[in-house]
N, C-alpha and C positions, 0 to 999 in steps of 0.2 A: 503494501500500500504506499504509494508517492506516499514522502511529505509528515508518512509518521514511524513506523517499522525500517527504524536503520540501524548502525548493526547494536546501540545498544539497547533498542527496544526487542530488539532477535535476543537477546541476552539474559533481558531481563522474567522477558517468556518463559526463555528458555529455562529459567531458574527457579520458576511458579510449576516449571513442570517437569521436575527434575525426575519424573514414572517413568516418564515417557511416553507422555500424547501425544506428544507431536514428534512428527517421524521424523521431516524435515522443511527446512525456514526457504524463503525466496526472497532477494535485495525488491530495493526499489528498483527500477529500472534506472539500466542505464542507454540512452540514447545513442546512437548509431545514423550519423546520417552519410559521408560518403570515404568515410579513409580509416585507415584501425587509426584505433586512442592508445595513447601512453600510458605502460604499465600503472601510473603512479593513479589514474580514473577508475580501475580496476581496486586496486588498492587501499580508496578514498571511501566507496562500496561494498567492498566486501572485505574490510580484513581478517577477516578470519582463511582468507584466502594464508596465512602468515600461517595459520597451520598454528592458533592459540585457542579456539573453542573446542569446546565439547559435543561438539553439537556439528550436522552439516546443513552449507548452506550452498542450492542453486545461484545460479549469476544469472540473474532475466536481463537480458535484449530482447530491445523496438527498435524499426523504422523498416526501410521499407526498399534497401538499398540489398538486392540481397550475395554480391560479392561479400561485397562491405559486411555485411551481417557473418557472412563464415568469414571472413578473416577474422574477425574480433571474438568469433569463437575459440577459434583456431588461438589464440593469444590467449583466451580466458581456459581453458584445455592445458596449455599451457602451462598457466602458472599454478594446476593441483587444481578448480574448483572440480568437486563430486560430477554435476552436472549442468550444460547450461538449457533457459526457460527463451523462451519464445513468448514472447507478447502479442497478444492480437483477439485482445480485448478493451485496452483503458480504451473508459469513454470521453475523456479531458477534449473538451472544443480543441484548446492550445494543444493536441499533441494530434485529435486527428486531420486538421490542417493543415499541417506542418508532415500531412502523409502517417504517422504510426497507429500503432494502434487496432479500436475498434474500425476504424477507415477500409481499411485494408480483406472487408468482411464481406467485401462483394467484388473483390478479385481474385476468385480461385484461387488461379494460376496463377500467382504470385503469392499470392502463399506456398504451392508446392512449390517454388521456387528456392524459396526461404529456404523449409524444413529442406529440398532437396540438397543444396548446396551448404547448410552447415552440419548437416550431418556426412556429407562426403567429407569435409575442412576437420574433424574431428575424429578423436579413433576410436575407432569400435567401444570402444571402456565405458569413452564417458554416454551415460542420455542428451538422447537430445531428448530438449518434452516443451507442450505449447499450450498455450492456452486462446483458449478464444470464447465469445459473444457464440446470443441464438441466429445471429445477423443483424445488421447496421441499420436501418427503419426499422424493419420488419423482420418477425421472427422465421425466415427461408432458407438459409445458406446454409445449419447447422449441421446438416449430414452429408449435402455436397465439399466442405468444408470439411468435415470430419475423417471422411474418405482422403482426403489431400491429403492428409496430413499427416496420415497413419502408413497411404500409398507411397510420400515421398522420405520415408524410413524413424520417423515419428516413435520412437518408447512408450510415451506416455502423452494422453491428452486432459488436463482439465477445463473446465465445460463453467462457467456461467450463466446461472438456468435464464438471461434474459436478456434484450436486442441492450445494443447503444444507448434507443431510440424510447426504453426502458430505463432509462442509468439506477436510481437503486431503487426503482418505489418498487413494497410490497400485489405483488408475492413475485416470488421465486418459480417459474416453472422448470420443474424437477424434472417430468414427466416428458419435456424432450431428450433428457439429456440419456434416459432407458431406452429412444431410440437409436441413439447413436451407441450406444451399450451393447445392444445386442450388430447393430453394425458393424460393428470394428473387433481384430483379435490382443489389441494393444491394451493396457490396463485403462481405463477411464476411471475420473474422479472429481466430484459433481461438488459443486458451490453456487456460492448465492443467498441469503437470508437465512440462515444457519447462525438462530442466538440464542440455541436452549439444547438442549437433550432430547426435549419431543420435539424440535423442528428437526435434528437428526435423523428420527427417527421413521416420521411422515418423509425425509425427503430421502430416507434410504427406502421405505417403499417404491417410490413416486418410480425413483431415477437403480431402484434394483442394485449401485451402488455400496459396497463397502464403506471404504474411504472419501474419504471429503478433503477439500479446500478449507482452511477459517479465514476471514479477514478478519470484519469490524468482528463480528462476532467472540475471536479472539480477546479481543483490545477492552471489548464493553465486561468478559466476561474471562482476568486473564488463568481460569483452569476449563474451561472449558470442554476443552480437547484430555483430560484426563478424566472430565466428570461424564464424558462421550465415552471414553474406553473402560468404566470401571461396570459403567452401566448396563453398555453392551455383553460386562460382564458377568452381570450380575449382581453386581460388590455391589457393597455400598458407599458412599465419597460423602466428605465432609469439605463442604466449601469457603476457600479463603475469605476470612471475616476484612472488613474493611481497616483494619491494624495494621495487620501482616500485608492488606495493596498500596495503601500510604506506605512506609518506608520503600516499597517500590517506587512511588510516583517520587518521592524527594531524592530517590540516586539517580535516577531519569531526568532529573532536570537539572543536577546538579554533575551530570556527565555531560548534556547536552547543550549546558551556560555557557557551559569553553569549545565545544563543538562548531559553534557555529555563529559568524554575524550577530554584532552585540545585535543590530535594530531587527532580527530576528529571533531574540532571544525570550526568551517562554512559547513558540508558537506549539513547538511540539506537546508538551504539557496541557497545552490545553485544549488541543486537540485529543489526543488518549485520555481528558477527563471526560469530553469531548461528549467518546462512547463510554467511562466507567459509570457517570453516572443514570447512565440506562441500564445499571445495576445495582452501582449504589447509591442514598439518597445520599450521602456522604459527600460524595461528591458533587455532587449540581451544587451545593451553598459552597464546596471551597474553588472551584468555579467561576462561582458568580462573586463571589470576590477579590479573583486576582484581574479573570478579563482581558481589563483597560488594564494590564502593572509591562512596563516594560523594565520597574525600576527590579533589580536583585537581590535588593536583600529586603525591597522589601514582601516577596514571592520566597523569601524563602526560610524569611521573618513568618507565614501564613502556614507553611511550610511548616516546620518550626514544631506550629503552636496547634496542628495539624494532628501531629504524631504525639506529642506529649500530653494532648488529652484524652486521647487511645490508652492510653497505656494505666 
């Protein structure tokens, strides 16, 4: 998720999920135009490539130049990425305007070329995965795009069960994913509108997919993957209390406030709180108290107050 799930967030979510609910993470997308990016760009987006993490991260590329994407995928693989993921699902207007993300869903031939070239560019041992939506303006291209991606050599396909036009408005149309799963031999992973364990079971029933990709739901409920895993195995599960979440929120702010320019201070924290308040009422009060602040000391003081008042 662009703008919030950086390596700081990945580390925090993985720590909250230490028992293994999350199988792997994906970077924020790395925009590829017409040239091979320098090593520092990939390390900045995915410092886990340096080998100092205990969780798996796939490097996600976004663009429309098949040759350039292949060259960058080769470089990413050489840097040790465990998998290369291709983004054909981002609905952002700026991204689509610049020929990236979901706008490519109307060009199946180009999607095929991109996946094929990337597959040829990286070692056979490096998985190539892709993410799509059901279509651009309509939910009509999902099956031909999915088949093209499989035929081009992808190892897995992630499907967000809405069109670009649908955006993030509920509902998600998980039944379409079931059609894709039945038509393909490669693994298909469902995505979209999974906020709770009940949502997971509904998605599984409609799509036939046991595996799901979590985005906003995991930000709102950092232990959601573990809760899903426990429920799938018929085991009891104790959710994280707000006091435990608050310490992670504080840590996230401390890490990100020094990692990004001062003019963006607190932005990622506020985005995370925006999602957390869907689950934790305490996050709503915290968000409202700091939403207009750009002052580090002021935000730090409010976070400390939150933590000390909960213990």
